[in-house]
PDB file of the backbone (N, CA, C, O) and the ligand in Angstrom, with CONECT records:
HET     ZN  A 101       1
ATOM      1  N   MET A   1     -95.133-193.679  10.263  1.00  0.00           N
ATOM      2  CA  MET A   1     -95.201-192.552  11.200  1.00  0.00           C
ATOM      3  C   MET A   1     -94.503-192.913  12.508  1.00  0.00           C
ATOM      4  O   MET A   1     -94.718-193.987  13.070  1.00  0.00           O
ATOM      5  N   LEU A   2     -93.672-192.003  12.972  1.00  0.00           N
ATOM      6  CA  LEU A   2     -92.983-192.240  14.237  1.00  0.00           C
ATOM      7  C   LEU A   2     -93.976-192.121  15.394  1.00  0.00           C
ATOM      8  O   LEU A   2     -94.989-191.428  15.294  1.00  0.00           O
ATOM      9  N   THR A   3     -93.667-192.800  16.473  1.00  0.00           N
ATOM     10  CA  THR A   3     -94.483-192.653  17.676  1.00  0.00           C
ATOM     11  C   THR A   3     -93.917-191.493  18.500  1.00  0.00           C
ATOM     12  O   THR A   3     -92.792-191.048  18.271  1.00  0.00           O
ATOM     13  N   CYS A   4     -94.698-191.017  19.446  1.00  0.00           N
ATOM     14  CA  CYS A   4     -94.245-189.943  20.323  1.00  0.00           C
ATOM     15  C   CYS A   4     -92.968-190.369  21.040  1.00  0.00           C
ATOM     16  O   CYS A   4     -92.059-189.565  21.249  1.00  0.00           O
ATOM     17  N   HIS A   5     -92.915-191.628  21.406  1.00  0.00           N
ATOM     18  CA  HIS A   5     -91.747-192.147  22.118  1.00  0.00           C
ATOM     19  C   HIS A   5     -90.503-192.036  21.238  1.00  0.00           C
ATOM     20  O   HIS A   5     -89.440-191.626  21.703  1.00  0.00           O
ATOM     21  N   GLN A   6     -90.643-192.403  19.970  1.00  0.00           N
ATOM     22  CA  GLN A   6     -89.499-192.338  19.050  1.00  0.00           C
ATOM     23  C   GLN A   6     -89.057-190.896  18.822  1.00  0.00           C
ATOM     24  O   GLN A   6     -87.865-190.609  18.711  1.00  0.00           O
ATOM     25  N   VAL A   7     -90.028-190.000  18.755  1.00  0.00           N
ATOM     26  CA  VAL A   7     -89.695-188.585  18.572  1.00  0.00           C
ATOM     27  C   VAL A   7     -88.929-188.076  19.793  1.00  0.00           C
ATOM     28  O   VAL A   7     -87.908-187.400  19.667  1.00  0.00           O
ATOM     29  N   ALA A   8     -89.443-188.413  20.969  1.00  0.00           N
ATOM     30  CA  ALA A   8     -88.804-187.957  22.204  1.00  0.00           C
ATOM     31  C   ALA A   8     -87.393-188.524  22.311  1.00  0.00           C
ATOM     32  O   ALA A   8     -86.461-187.836  22.730  1.00  0.00           O
ATOM     33  N   GLU A   9     -87.253-189.780  21.926  1.00  0.00           N
ATOM     34  CA  GLU A   9     -85.968-190.472  22.007  1.00  0.00           C
ATOM     35  C   GLU A   9     -84.911-189.799  21.135  1.00  0.00           C
ATOM     36  O   GLU A   9     -83.765-189.643  21.555  1.00  0.00           O
ATOM     37  N   GLY A  10     -85.296-189.399  19.918  1.00  0.00           N
ATOM     38  CA  GLY A  10     -84.326-188.815  18.992  1.00  0.00           C
ATOM     39  C   GLY A  10     -84.370-187.295  18.963  1.00  0.00           C
ATOM     40  O   GLY A  10     -83.788-186.668  18.078  1.00  0.00           O
ATOM     41  N   ALA A  11     -85.064-186.703  19.935  1.00  0.00           N
ATOM     42  CA  ALA A  11     -85.305-185.259  19.914  1.00  0.00           C
ATOM     43  C   ALA A  11     -84.021-184.438  19.892  1.00  0.00           C
ATOM     44  O   ALA A  11     -83.895-183.503  19.102  1.00  0.00           O
ATOM     45  N   THR A  12     -83.081-184.778  20.743  1.00  0.00           N
ATOM     46  CA  THR A  12     -81.848-183.996  20.825  1.00  0.00           C
ATOM     47  C   THR A  12     -81.099-184.055  19.508  1.00  0.00           C
ATOM     48  O   THR A  12     -80.620-183.042  18.999  1.00  0.00           O
ATOM     49  N   GLU A  13     -81.007-185.271  18.962  1.00  0.00           N
ATOM     50  CA  GLU A  13     -80.327-185.488  17.689  1.00  0.00           C
ATOM     51  C   GLU A  13     -81.004-184.657  16.590  1.00  0.00           C
ATOM     52  O   GLU A  13     -80.346-184.015  15.771  1.00  0.00           O
ATOM     53  N   TYR A  14     -82.323-184.693  16.605  1.00  0.00           N
ATOM     54  CA  TYR A  14     -83.098-183.957  15.614  1.00  0.00           C
ATOM     55  C   TYR A  14     -82.816-182.462  15.727  1.00  0.00           C
ATOM     56  O   TYR A  14     -82.602-181.791  14.718  1.00  0.00           O
ATOM     57  N   MET A  15     -82.817-181.951  16.930  1.00  0.00           N
ATOM     58  CA  MET A  15     -82.642-180.524  17.128  1.00  0.00           C
ATOM     59  C   MET A  15     -81.223-180.060  16.836  1.00  0.00           C
ATOM     60  O   MET A  15     -80.998-178.896  16.503  1.00  0.00           O
ATOM     61  N   GLU A  16     -80.281-180.961  16.961  1.00  0.00           N
ATOM     62  CA  GLU A  16     -78.905-180.594  16.641  1.00  0.00           C
ATOM     63  C   GLU A  16     -78.618-180.758  15.147  1.00  0.00           C
ATOM     64  O   GLU A  16     -77.519-180.465  14.676  1.00  0.00           O
ATOM     65  N   GLY A  17     -79.625-181.231  14.415  1.00  0.00           N
ATOM     66  CA  GLY A  17     -79.458-181.432  12.987  1.00  0.00           C
ATOM     67  C   GLY A  17     -78.609-182.653  12.681  1.00  0.00           C
ATOM     68  O   GLY A  17     -78.139-182.827  11.556  1.00  0.00           O
ATOM     69  N   ALA A  18     -78.410-183.512  13.705  1.00  0.00           N
ATOM     70  CA  ALA A  18     -77.549-184.677  13.527  1.00  0.00           C
ATOM     71  C   ALA A  18     -78.324-185.901  13.037  1.00  0.00           C
ATOM     72  O   ALA A  18     -77.720-186.907  12.665  1.00  0.00           O
ATOM     73  N   ALA A  19     -79.645-185.821  13.034  1.00  0.00           N
ATOM     74  CA  ALA A  19     -80.449-186.958  12.613  1.00  0.00           C
ATOM     75  C   ALA A  19     -80.372-187.124  11.098  1.00  0.00           C
ATOM     76  O   ALA A  19     -80.291-186.136  10.368  1.00  0.00           O
ATOM     77  N   PRO A  20     -80.397-188.366  10.625  1.00  0.00           N
ATOM     78  CA  PRO A  20     -80.389-188.596   9.174  1.00  0.00           C
ATOM     79  C   PRO A  20     -81.642-188.002   8.537  1.00  0.00           C
ATOM     80  O   PRO A  20     -82.678-187.891   9.192  1.00  0.00           O
ATOM     81  N   PRO A  21     -81.551-187.616   7.251  1.00  0.00           N
ATOM     82  CA  PRO A  21     -82.664-186.922   6.580  1.00  0.00           C
ATOM     83  C   PRO A  21     -84.013-187.614   6.714  1.00  0.00           C
ATOM     84  O   PRO A  21     -85.018-186.945   6.956  1.00  0.00           O
ATOM     85  N   MET A  22     -84.064-188.948   6.564  1.00  0.00           N
ATOM     86  CA  MET A  22     -85.347-189.653   6.649  1.00  0.00           C
ATOM     87  C   MET A  22     -85.929-189.557   8.047  1.00  0.00           C
ATOM     88  O   MET A  22     -87.143-189.457   8.224  1.00  0.00           O
ATOM     89  N   ARG A  23     -85.053-189.588   9.033  1.00  0.00           N
ATOM     90  CA  ARG A  23     -85.491-189.477  10.417  1.00  0.00           C
ATOM     91  C   ARG A  23     -86.058-188.074  10.670  1.00  0.00           C
ATOM     92  O   ARG A  23     -87.098-187.903  11.307  1.00  0.00           O
ATOM     93  N   ARG A  24     -85.327-187.073  10.143  1.00  0.00           N
ATOM     94  CA  ARG A  24     -85.800-185.685  10.305  1.00  0.00           C
ATOM     95  C   ARG A  24     -87.171-185.518   9.682  1.00  0.00           C
ATOM     96  O   ARG A  24     -88.054-184.871  10.245  1.00  0.00           O
ATOM     97  N   LEU A  25     -87.334-186.114   8.507  1.00  0.00           N
ATOM     98  CA  LEU A  25     -88.611-186.029   7.805  1.00  0.00           C
ATOM     99  C   LEU A  25     -89.716-186.670   8.646  1.00  0.00           C
ATOM    100  O   LEU A  25     -90.826-186.147   8.750  1.00  0.00           O
ATOM    101  N   GLY A  26     -89.379-187.824   9.246  1.00  0.00           N
ATOM    102  CA  GLY A  26     -90.344-188.521  10.086  1.00  0.00           C
ATOM    103  C   GLY A  26     -90.748-187.678  11.281  1.00  0.00           C
ATOM    104  O   GLY A  26     -91.927-187.589  11.623  1.00  0.00           O
ATOM    105  N   VAL A  27     -89.762-187.063  11.909  1.00  0.00           N
ATOM    106  CA  VAL A  27     -90.042-186.213  13.072  1.00  0.00           C
ATOM    107  C   VAL A  27     -90.872-185.011  12.645  1.00  0.00           C
ATOM    108  O   VAL A  27     -91.843-184.635  13.302  1.00  0.00           O
ATOM    109  N   TRP A  28     -90.464-184.418  11.525  1.00  0.00           N
ATOM    110  CA  TRP A  28     -91.179-183.246  11.014  1.00  0.00           C
ATOM    111  C   TRP A  28     -92.644-183.584  10.768  1.00  0.00           C
ATOM    112  O   TRP A  28     -93.540-182.833  11.155  1.00  0.00           O
ATOM    113  N   ALA A  29     -92.878-184.731  10.114  1.00  0.00           N
ATOM    114  CA  ALA A  29     -94.241-185.156   9.809  1.00  0.00           C
ATOM    115  C   ALA A  29     -95.025-185.391  11.097  1.00  0.00           C
ATOM    116  O   ALA A  29     -96.198-185.033  11.196  1.00  0.00           O
ATOM    117  N   HIS A  30     -94.371-185.988  12.067  1.00  0.00           N
ATOM    118  CA  HIS A  30     -95.032-186.247  13.345  1.00  0.00           C
ATOM    119  C   HIS A  30     -95.412-184.920  14.013  1.00  0.00           C
ATOM    120  O   HIS A  30     -96.514-184.774  14.541  1.00  0.00           O
ATOM    121  N   LEU A  31     -94.489-183.960  13.982  1.00  0.00           N
ATOM    122  CA  LEU A  31     -94.738-182.682  14.645  1.00  0.00           C
ATOM    123  C   LEU A  31     -95.898-181.923  14.002  1.00  0.00           C
ATOM    124  O   LEU A  31     -96.571-181.128  14.657  1.00  0.00           O
ATOM    125  N   ARG A  32     -96.125-182.180  12.709  1.00  0.00           N
ATOM    126  CA  ARG A  32     -97.236-181.533  12.020  1.00  0.00           C
ATOM    127  C   ARG A  32     -98.569-181.926  12.653  1.00  0.00           C
ATOM    128  O   ARG A  32     -99.515-181.140  12.670  1.00  0.00           O
ATOM    129  N   VAL A  33     -98.630-183.137  13.165  1.00  0.00           N
ATOM    130  CA  VAL A  33     -99.912-183.637  13.666  1.00  0.00           C
ATOM    131  C   VAL A  33     -99.961-183.804  15.175  1.00  0.00           C
ATOM    132  O   VAL A  33    -101.034-184.045  15.728  1.00  0.00           O
ATOM    133  N   CYS A  34     -98.828-183.684  15.853  1.00  0.00           N
ATOM    134  CA  CYS A  34     -98.804-183.954  17.292  1.00  0.00           C
ATOM    135  C   CYS A  34     -98.405-182.714  18.085  1.00  0.00           C
ATOM    136  O   CYS A  34     -97.240-182.319  18.121  1.00  0.00           O
ATOM    137  N   ARG A  35     -99.390-182.126  18.706  1.00  0.00           N
ATOM    138  CA  ARG A  35     -99.149-180.909  19.465  1.00  0.00           C
ATOM    139  C   ARG A  35     -98.276-181.190  20.697  1.00  0.00           C
ATOM    140  O   ARG A  35     -97.454-180.358  21.081  1.00  0.00           O
ATOM    141  N   ASN A  36     -98.457-182.348  21.303  1.00  0.00           N
ATOM    142  CA  ASN A  36     -97.666-182.689  22.497  1.00  0.00           C
ATOM    143  C   ASN A  36     -96.179-182.673  22.198  1.00  0.00           C
ATOM    144  O   ASN A  36     -95.387-182.122  22.963  1.00  0.00           O
ATOM    145  N   CYS A  37     -95.804-183.283  21.075  1.00  0.00           N
ATOM    146  CA  CYS A  37     -94.389-183.350  20.731  1.00  0.00           C
ATOM    147  C   CYS A  37     -93.855-181.979  20.320  1.00  0.00           C
ATOM    148  O   CYS A  37     -92.704-181.644  20.601  1.00  0.00           O
ATOM    149  N   ARG A  38     -94.702-181.188  19.653  1.00  0.00           N
ATOM    150  CA  ARG A  38     -94.267-179.820  19.314  1.00  0.00           C
ATOM    151  C   ARG A  38     -93.935-179.067  20.596  1.00  0.00           C
ATOM    152  O   ARG A  38     -92.905-178.400  20.691  1.00  0.00           O
ATOM    153  N   GLU A  39     -94.815-179.182  21.571  1.00  0.00           N
ATOM    154  CA  GLU A  39     -94.610-178.500  22.843  1.00  0.00           C
ATOM    155  C   GLU A  39     -93.348-179.037  23.533  1.00  0.00           C
ATOM    156  O   GLU A  39     -92.552-178.279  24.086  1.00  0.00           O
ATOM    157  N   TYR A  40     -93.193-180.356  23.484  1.00  0.00           N
ATOM    158  CA  TYR A  40     -92.027-180.995  24.102  1.00  0.00           C
ATOM    159  C   TYR A  40     -90.731-180.474  23.480  1.00  0.00           C
ATOM    160  O   TYR A  40     -89.789-180.134  24.196  1.00  0.00           O
ATOM    161  N   LEU A  41     -90.686-180.412  22.150  1.00  0.00           N
ATOM    162  CA  LEU A  41     -89.469-179.939  21.470  1.00  0.00           C
ATOM    163  C   LEU A  41     -89.220-178.462  21.740  1.00  0.00           C
ATOM    164  O   LEU A  41     -88.076-178.016  21.836  1.00  0.00           O
ATOM    165  N   ARG A  42     -90.310-177.713  21.861  1.00  0.00           N
ATOM    166  CA  ARG A  42     -90.143-176.293  22.150  1.00  0.00           C
ATOM    167  C   ARG A  42     -89.477-176.123  23.524  1.00  0.00           C
ATOM    168  O   ARG A  42     -88.548-175.333  23.693  1.00  0.00           O
ATOM    169  N   GLN A  43     -89.983-176.888  24.493  1.00  0.00           N
ATOM    170  CA  GLN A  43     -89.422-176.826  25.849  1.00  0.00           C
ATOM    171  C   GLN A  43     -87.968-177.273  25.838  1.00  0.00           C
ATOM    172  O   GLN A  43     -87.099-176.670  26.468  1.00  0.00           O
ATOM    173  N   LEU A  44     -87.737-178.348  25.102  1.00  0.00           N
ATOM    174  CA  LEU A  44     -86.385-178.913  25.054  1.00  0.00           C
ATOM    175  C   LEU A  44     -85.423-177.911  24.422  1.00  0.00           C
ATOM    176  O   LEU A  44     -84.302-177.737  24.902  1.00  0.00           O
ATOM    177  N   SER A  45     -85.849-177.261  23.364  1.00  0.00           N
ATOM    178  CA  SER A  45     -84.956-176.311  22.694  1.00  0.00           C
ATOM    179  C   SER A  45     -84.632-175.165  23.638  1.00  0.00           C
ATOM    180  O   SER A  45     -83.517-174.643  23.638  1.00  0.00           O
ATOM    181  N   ARG A  46     -85.620-174.777  24.447  1.00  0.00           N
ATOM    182  CA  ARG A  46     -85.384-173.720  25.419  1.00  0.00           C
ATOM    183  C   ARG A  46     -84.347-174.201  26.435  1.00  0.00           C
ATOM    184  O   ARG A  46     -83.411-173.476  26.773  1.00  0.00           O
ATOM    185  N   THR A  47     -84.524-175.413  26.906  1.00  0.00           N
ATOM    186  CA  THR A  47     -83.607-175.980  27.894  1.00  0.00           C
ATOM    187  C   THR A  47     -82.209-176.104  27.317  1.00  0.00           C
ATOM    188  O   THR A  47     -81.228-175.734  27.962  1.00  0.00           O
ATOM    189  N   ILE A  48     -82.120-176.625  26.098  1.00  0.00           N
ATOM    190  CA  ILE A  48     -80.817-176.795  25.467  1.00  0.00           C
ATOM    191  C   ILE A  48     -80.173-175.434  25.234  1.00  0.00           C
ATOM    192  O   ILE A  48     -78.970-175.266  25.434  1.00  0.00           O
ATOM    193  N   GLY A  49     -80.980-174.463  24.811  1.00  0.00           N
ATOM    194  CA  GLY A  49     -80.463-173.119  24.596  1.00  0.00           C
ATOM    195  C   GLY A  49     -79.832-172.566  25.857  1.00  0.00           C
ATOM    196  O   GLY A  49     -78.740-171.998  25.827  1.00  0.00           O
ATOM    197  N   LEU A  50     -80.539-172.741  26.974  1.00  0.00           N
ATOM    198  CA  LEU A  50     -80.024-172.252  28.244  1.00  0.00           C
ATOM    199  C   LEU A  50     -78.770-172.992  28.635  1.00  0.00           C
ATOM    200  O   LEU A  50     -77.801-172.392  29.099  1.00  0.00           O
ATOM    201  N   ALA A  51     -78.789-174.317  28.444  1.00  0.00           N
ATOM    202  CA  ALA A  51     -77.628-175.131  28.821  1.00  0.00           C
ATOM    203  C   ALA A  51     -76.414-174.732  27.997  1.00  0.00           C
ATOM    204  O   ALA A  51     -75.305-174.627  28.519  1.00  0.00           O
ATOM    205  N   ARG A  52     -76.635-174.508  26.695  1.00  0.00           N
ATOM    206  CA  ARG A  52     -75.537-174.106  25.817  1.00  0.00           C
ATOM    207  C   ARG A  52     -74.894-172.824  26.316  1.00  0.00           C
ATOM    208  O   ARG A  52     -73.672-172.706  26.401  1.00  0.00           O
ATOM    209  N   ARG A  53     -75.759-171.864  26.645  1.00  0.00           N
ATOM    210  CA  ARG A  53     -75.229-170.585  27.085  1.00  0.00           C
ATOM    211  C   ARG A  53     -74.417-170.752  28.356  1.00  0.00           C
ATOM    212  O   ARG A  53     -73.392-170.096  28.543  1.00  0.00           O
ATOM    213  N   ALA A  54     -74.887-171.639  29.231  1.00  0.00           N
ATOM    214  CA  ALA A  54     -74.194-171.847  30.497  1.00  0.00           C
ATOM    215  C   ALA A  54     -72.891-172.607  30.289  1.00  0.00           C
ATOM    216  O   ALA A  54     -71.953-172.476  31.075  1.00  0.00           O
ATOM    217  N   LEU A  55     -72.842-173.402  29.225  1.00  0.00           N
ATOM    218  CA  LEU A  55     -71.689-174.270  29.018  1.00  0.00           C
ATOM    219  C   LEU A  55     -70.717-173.749  27.964  1.00  0.00           C
ATOM    220  O   LEU A  55     -69.911-174.511  27.431  1.00  0.00           O
ATOM    221  N   VAL A  56     -70.790-172.473  27.667  1.00  0.00           N
ATOM    222  CA  VAL A  56     -69.833-171.920  26.715  1.00  0.00           C
ATOM    223  C   VAL A  56     -68.436-172.169  27.269  1.00  0.00           C
ATOM    224  O   VAL A  56     -68.131-171.781  28.397  1.00  0.00           O
ATOM    225  N   PRO A  57     -67.595-172.810  26.482  1.00  0.00           N
ATOM    226  CA  PRO A  57     -66.268-173.160  27.000  1.00  0.00           C
ATOM    227  C   PRO A  57     -65.452-171.914  27.297  1.00  0.00           C
ATOM    228  O   PRO A  57     -65.587-170.906  26.603  1.00  0.00           O
ATOM    229  N   PRO A  58     -64.620-171.967  28.303  1.00  0.00           N
ATOM    230  CA  PRO A  58     -63.783-170.816  28.624  1.00  0.00           C
ATOM    231  C   PRO A  58     -62.787-170.576  27.497  1.00  0.00           C
ATOM    232  O   PRO A  58     -62.467-171.507  26.758  1.00  0.00           O
ATOM    233  N   PRO A  59     -62.294-169.362  27.349  1.00  0.00           N
ATOM    234  CA  PRO A  59     -61.344-169.082  26.274  1.00  0.00           C
ATOM    235  C   PRO A  59     -60.049-169.853  26.472  1.00  0.00           C
ATOM    236  O   PRO A  59     -59.713-170.234  27.593  1.00  0.00           O
ATOM    237  N   ALA A  60     -59.321-170.083  25.387  1.00  0.00           N
ATOM    238  CA  ALA A  60     -58.031-170.761  25.460  1.00  0.00           C
ATOM    239  C   ALA A  60     -57.095-169.920  26.324  1.00  0.00           C
ATOM    240  O   ALA A  60     -57.252-168.702  26.401  1.00  0.00           O
ATOM    241  N   PRO A  61     -56.120-170.564  26.976  1.00  0.00           N
ATOM    242  CA  PRO A  61     -55.212-169.840  27.882  1.00  0.00           C
ATOM    243  C   PRO A  61     -54.562-168.620  27.235  1.00  0.00           C
ATOM    244  O   PRO A  61     -54.422-167.573  27.868  1.00  0.00           O
ATOM    245  N   GLU A  62     -54.157-168.765  25.944  1.00  0.00           N
ATOM    246  CA  GLU A  62     -53.475-167.623  25.314  1.00  0.00           C
ATOM    247  C   GLU A  62     -54.431-166.443  25.124  1.00  0.00           C
ATOM    248  O   GLU A  62     -54.028-165.282  25.199  1.00  0.00           O
ATOM    249  N   VAL A  63     -55.724-166.768  24.873  1.00  0.00           N
ATOM    250  CA  VAL A  63     -56.715-165.699  24.748  1.00  0.00           C
ATOM    251  C   VAL A  63     -56.891-165.021  26.096  1.00  0.00           C
ATOM    252  O   VAL A  63     -56.972-163.797  26.194  1.00  0.00           O
ATOM    253  N   GLU A  64     -56.948-165.849  27.135  1.00  0.00           N
ATOM    254  CA  GLU A  64     -57.109-165.324  28.484  1.00  0.00           C
ATOM    255  C   GLU A  64     -55.928-164.409  28.833  1.00  0.00           C
ATOM    256  O   GLU A  64     -56.114-163.337  29.409  1.00  0.00           O
ATOM    257  N   ASP A  65     -54.722-164.839  28.480  1.00  0.00           N
ATOM    258  CA  ASP A  65     -53.527-164.032  28.736  1.00  0.00           C
ATOM    259  C   ASP A  65     -53.612-162.710  27.988  1.00  0.00           C
ATOM    260  O   ASP A  65     -53.275-161.650  28.515  1.00  0.00           O
ATOM    261  N   GLY A  66     -54.076-162.804  26.726  1.00  0.00           N
ATOM    262  CA  GLY A  66     -54.200-161.590  25.922  1.00  0.00           C
ATOM    263  C   GLY A  66     -55.179-160.620  26.552  1.00  0.00           C
ATOM    264  O   GLY A  66     -54.917-159.420  26.631  1.00  0.00           O
ATOM    265  N   LEU A  67     -56.325-161.156  27.007  1.00  0.00           N
ATOM    266  CA  LEU A  67     -57.329-160.306  27.649  1.00  0.00           C
ATOM    267  C   LEU A  67     -56.773-159.707  28.928  1.00  0.00           C
ATOM    268  O   LEU A  67     -56.981-158.530  29.221  1.00  0.00           O
ATOM    269  N   ALA A  68     -56.057-160.539  29.692  1.00  0.00           N
ATOM    270  CA  ALA A  68     -55.480-160.068  30.950  1.00  0.00           C
ATOM    271  C   ALA A  68     -54.530-158.907  30.673  1.00  0.00           C
ATOM    272  O   ALA A  68     -54.498-157.926  31.416  1.00  0.00           O
ATOM    273  N   ALA A  69     -53.751-159.031  29.585  1.00  0.00           N
ATOM    274  CA  ALA A  69     -52.808-157.969  29.228  1.00  0.00           C
ATOM    275  C   ALA A  69     -53.557-156.692  28.871  1.00  0.00           C
ATOM    276  O   ALA A  69     -53.154-155.595  29.259  1.00  0.00           O
ATOM    277  N   ILE A  70     -54.655-156.846  28.126  1.00  0.00           N
ATOM    278  CA  ILE A  70     -55.455-155.676  27.738  1.00  0.00           C
ATOM    279  C   ILE A  70     -56.047-155.002  28.979  1.00  0.00           C
ATOM    280  O   ILE A  70     -55.996-153.783  29.143  1.00  0.00           O
ATOM    281  N   PHE A  71     -56.620-155.862  29.858  1.00  0.00           N
ATOM    282  CA  PHE A  71     -57.218-155.304  31.075  1.00  0.00           C
ATOM    283  C   PHE A  71     -56.162-154.616  31.926  1.00  0.00           C
ATOM    284  O   PHE A  71     -56.405-153.552  32.494  1.00  0.00           O
ATOM    285  N   ALA A  72     -54.974-155.241  32.011  1.00  0.00           N
ATOM    286  CA  ALA A  72     -53.894-154.665  32.801  1.00  0.00           C
ATOM    287  C   ALA A  72     -53.506-153.299  32.231  1.00  0.00           C
ATOM    288  O   ALA A  72     -53.235-152.353  32.971  1.00  0.00           O
ATOM    289  N   ALA A  73     -53.485-153.216  30.870  1.00  0.00           N
ATOM    290  CA  ALA A  73     -53.127-151.961  30.218  1.00  0.00           C
ATOM    291  C   ALA A  73     -54.150-150.876  30.510  1.00  0.00           C
ATOM    292  O   ALA A  73     -53.828-149.688  30.543  1.00  0.00           O
ATOM    293  N   GLN A  74     -55.396-151.308  30.722  1.00  0.00           N
ATOM    294  CA  GLN A  74     -56.471-150.335  30.985  1.00  0.00           C
ATOM    295  C   GLN A  74     -56.540-149.964  32.455  1.00  0.00           C
ATOM    296  O   GLN A  74     -57.285-149.060  32.831  1.00  0.00           O
ATOM    297  N   GLY A  75     -55.778-150.644  33.284  1.00  0.00           N
ATOM    298  CA  GLY A  75     -55.739-150.288  34.688  1.00  0.00           C
ATOM    299  C   GLY A  75     -56.321-151.335  35.611  1.00  0.00           C
ATOM    300  O   GLY A  75     -55.717-151.665  36.631  1.00  0.00           O
ATOM    301  N   ARG A  76     -57.504-151.873  35.266  1.00  0.00           N
ATOM    302  CA  ARG A  76     -58.090-152.901  36.131  1.00  0.00           C
ATOM    303  C   ARG A  76     -58.919-153.873  35.313  1.00  0.00           C
ATOM    304  O   ARG A  76     -59.413-153.532  34.238  1.00  0.00           O
ATOM    305  N   PRO A  77     -59.070-155.103  35.836  1.00  0.00           N
ATOM    306  CA  PRO A  77     -59.858-156.115  35.112  1.00  0.00           C
ATOM    307  C   PRO A  77     -61.312-155.667  35.001  1.00  0.00           C
ATOM    308  O   PRO A  77     -61.868-155.084  35.932  1.00  0.00           O
ATOM    309  N   GLY A  78     -61.921-155.950  33.842  1.00  0.00           N
ATOM    310  CA  GLY A  78     -63.331-155.649  33.668  1.00  0.00           C
ATOM    311  C   GLY A  78     -63.595-154.166  33.515  1.00  0.00           C
ATOM    312  O   GLY A  78     -64.713-153.714  33.763  1.00  0.00           O
ATOM    313  N   ALA A  79     -62.606-153.406  33.118  1.00  0.00           N
ATOM    314  CA  ALA A  79     -62.749-151.962  32.996  1.00  0.00           C
ATOM    315  C   ALA A  79     -63.363-151.561  31.656  1.00  0.00           C
ATOM    316  O   ALA A  79     -63.359-150.384  31.295  1.00  0.00           O
ATOM    317  N   ALA A  80     -63.884-152.532  30.926  1.00  0.00           N
ATOM    318  CA  ALA A  80     -64.390-152.256  29.582  1.00  0.00           C
ATOM    319  C   ALA A  80     -65.648-151.408  29.581  1.00  0.00           C
ATOM    320  O   ALA A  80     -65.976-150.814  28.554  1.00  0.00           O
ATOM    321  N   GLU A  81     -66.367-151.329  30.701  1.00  0.00           N
ATOM    322  CA  GLU A  81     -67.636-150.599  30.721  1.00  0.00           C
ATOM    323  C   GLU A  81     -67.440-149.072  30.701  1.00  0.00           C
ATOM    324  O   GLU A  81     -68.417-148.324  30.714  1.00  0.00           O
TER     325      GLU A  81
HETATM  326 ZN    ZN A 101     -96.086-187.021  19.382  1.00  0.00          ZN2+
END
C-alpha cells in the first residue's frame, strides 16, 4: 500500500495518466481507503484544470493571420458576436 506521501508525490503523474499501471493501481487502492488523498486529488484536479485553461497555447501565427483576415473582412476584430 502506498503512503499518503507517495500518493501526493505522484499525484500529477497519476492524474495525467502518465503513471505506470501498477502505480495507478496503487494510487487507486489508496484512494479507496484514504479520504484525505481523495480530497487532495480533487483539489489538485481543480487547480490543474484551471491552470490548463489559463495556459492554452496561443494559435499558430498562420491561424492568427487567418483569423485577422476574417475579422478584417467582417469590419472589426471580435465582431463575431
Ligand atoms: Zn492518503
